[in-house]
N, C-alpha and C positions, 0 to 999 in steps of 0.2 A: 495430415493430422489424424492420429488414431484416437477414437472416442471411446471412453469406458461405458459399460452398461450403466443405466441410471442407478441401479441398486449398488454399484461399486463406486459411483462418483459422489460429488458433493451433495450432501443431504441424504444420500441413500434412498432415493425415491423409487417406488415400485415400477414406474413407467415414465416415459417421456411426456412432458406437457407440450402439446402442439401450439405454442404461442409464437407469434411473429417476432417477439422480443427475444433475441438469441443472446445467451450468455456463454462465453467460453471461460471455464475455469482452467487456468494454465499453471500447473505445478512446476516449479523450477527451483529445486533445492541446491542452489549454488552455495558453495563453501570454499572460497579460494583465498580471501584476504582477511578473515576474522582475526582480531588482534587480542582477544581475551578468551572467553569461553567458546567452545566449539559446539556443533550440533545442528547448525542451520540446514544441513543437507537432509535432515529428517523432518524438518518443519512441515512441508506440504502434505506428506502422507499422514502425519498426526492430525493436522487440521481437518483433512477429509474424513479420517476415521472418527474424530470427535463430532463432526457435523452430523453424523447419523443419530446423535443424541440430542440435537437441537430441536426444540419444539417448533413445529411449522406455523403455529398461530402466533401472531405478533400482538401482544397485549396493548401496546401503544396505538398501533394502527387499526386494531380491531378487525383483522383479516388474515388470510394465509397468503403472504406475499409470493410464495413460490408459484402460485397459479397464474401470476402475471408475466412469467418469463419461462423460457425453455433452456434448461441447464444442460450444457454439453461439457463434460469434464474430460480434458485431454489426458491421454496416457503420458506419464512423465517419460521424457526421452533421456537417453544417456547423455550426460553433460561432458563435453570435451575437456581434456586436461588443461589446455591453455585457456587462460582467462578471456582473452580477446575472442577466441573462437567460440567460447561459451556465450559471451555477450552477443556476438553476431547471430548465433543460433536463436537466441531469445528475440532479438530484433526482428528476424525473419518470421518467427512464429507469430508475433504480435501483428506484423504487417498482414499476414494471411488472415488473421482473425478480423482485422479491420476491413479487409477486402470482402469478407463474408458478412459484413454489416453486423458483426457481433460486438457485444460489450466485453472487453477483456478484463478479467480479474485474475491477477497473477499472484500465486502463493509462493513466497520465498521461504528459504534462501536468504542470503545476506543482502544488505541494502544496495550493493553495487549493481543489482539487477535494474534499478530504476532508470538510470541514464539510458540504458539500452532500450527500454520501453519508450521513454520520452523521445528518443531519437526517431522512432517509427511514427509515433503519434504527432510529433511536431511537424512532420512532413505533410500531414493531412489537413492542417489548419493554418491560417495566416498568423494567428497568435495563440499562445497557450499559457495558462497560469497553472503552475504546480502548487498544490496545497499539500504541505508536509506536516505530519504530526510526528514528533520525534523528541527525544531528549537532547540530541546532538545536532549542531548546525550542519555538519557534513560539508563544510565550505573550504576544507583544506585543498590545496592544489596537489593532491597525492599524499600518500602516507607510507612510510617504511619503503620508499622507493617505488611504490606502485601507484601509477597515475589514476587508474580506475578502481582504487580502493573503496571499500564501503565508507570510509571516512571522508571521501571526496565526492560522494554521490550527488549532492545538490550543486556543487561546483561544476561537475561534468554536465548536469542538466542545463546549467546556465551558459555552457559553451554554445548552445543553440541560441542564436540572436533573437528569435521570436518567443523566447521563454522568459516568464517572470516567476517569482517565488513568493509564496505566503507561508510562513512557518508558525506552528503552534507548539508550545511546551518546551522550547529550547532552554536548557539549563546547564549545558556543558559545552564549552568551546575554547579554543586556544586564541592567543593574541593575533596570530595570522588571520584566523577566521573573522575575528571581530573587526580588524582593520579592513578586510575585504568587504565586509558588510557595510561599514561606514562609507566606503568609496562607491558603493553600488546601491544606495538607498532608493534609487529610481527603479530598480529591478527587484529589490528584496524588502519585504515587510515581515517583521518578527513579532509575534505575540509571546513575550518572555514568560516563562513559568512562574518567576517570582512576582509577576504582576497579574496573576490569574484572576484575582478578585476584581481587577479593573478592566478586564477584557470587555469590549463592546462588539456585539455581533453586527451593529450598525456599520462599524468600520469594515468588517469583513464583507458585508453586503456591497459597500462602495467599491471594494477591490475586485470583486468577482462577478458583479451583477451582469447577466446576459453574456458572460464570457465562457469560452471553452476551458475546461479545467481537467487536470489529471490529479488524482488523489493518491498519495503515497503514505502509508501508515506503518511506521516503524514501531513495533510493539514495546520498545523501551520508552516510548512516549508516555505509556502508562506508568504510574508510580511503581517503584520496585516491590512494594508490599503486595501489589495486585498482580504484577507480572515479573516474578523473579526468573522465569525460564527464558532468558534472553541473553545474548552475548555480553552486553554491557549495561546491566540494570542501573538505574539512577533514582535516588529518592527525590521527592518534591514534584512528582509528575501528576498526570491526569488520572481521574477515576472514571468509571463507566459513564456516569451522567455528564461529566465534562466533555468526554469524547462524543457522546451522542448529540449533545447540543451543537457542537461544531459541525458534525456530519449533516445534521438536519438542515442547518443553514446553508451549507455548501450545496446540497442537492436542491434546496428550495430556490436559490438565486442564480445558479449557474448551470451550464450544460456539461455534466461530467462525462467524459469520453471513455475513461478507463480508470482502473485502480489497482494498487497492489498492497498486500500485507506482508511484511518481511520481518526477519530477525527473531523468529521463534526458534529457540534451542531447547527442544523437548527434554523434560526430566521425568523419568518413570514414576516418580513419587508426586508429581505435580500435574495431574490430569486436568485440573481446573484451568491451567494456562492454555492447554490445547483447546479446551472448550471455549474459553474466552475469545481466542482467535477465530474459532469457527463461528461463534455467534456474531462477532464483529463483521465477518464476511457476509453473513446472511442479512445483517442490518444494513450494510452498504447496498446490497441488491434490493432490499425492501424499499429504501428511500429512493433509489434510482427508478424503480418501475411502479411504485404504488402511489405516485402523486396524482 
């Protein structure tokens, strides 16, 4: 794994922080199965570039979280043309990161990256709960003839028998997905977007307390007015405070092993979306290491 200089990596720090808490920022701009707007291949580099503008002091935590961990930003590798080869490359990269006792934060790229990551992480633990923030259920058994489509991301995660799913913000799914959910309620819990005012973090606590968790954040989980620079924007979604509330509770009650942020499709006139994704990544690391 080739590591970028700190000044060229996530947050653009002047030097490496010699903390025992290692973070691997893994950029992986996969764009193979997008079905609406394109551009996810440019997501990682735009997030890293925008991160250089993120203020290092966290006004909520009243500290500079970056001092709690050692960021190592991997140089983005050339992604193979075949989807399965690309996913296998990502799985192997994550496995190496876990072997190095690092916390992997993967910057996508389309949502089809997540099953490849979960495949590696699920091998390291007896049981794993995936916490998904997303507009879409992603429970199709393939889409447009592609079994590993971004629209099947959570279905592929659940192919691993030791994986369960907790989803937030879902507001778009097909009948096939809803039927699959109804048949698999022992493995899937959904906090529907249209019931957001009724969400109880006490329920989330019961689902994840003291468990190993993998966090996947599809940026279209945010309301489309806040995050239009994504492949399939949806109205009726989360705003910043909604997302932060979920994240805070996830990190408070569970052991988060890794995370990804996916589906940024950068738009040159919407720099705020790049910045939002970068600040989200920093917030995830802040909650992980500042407790």
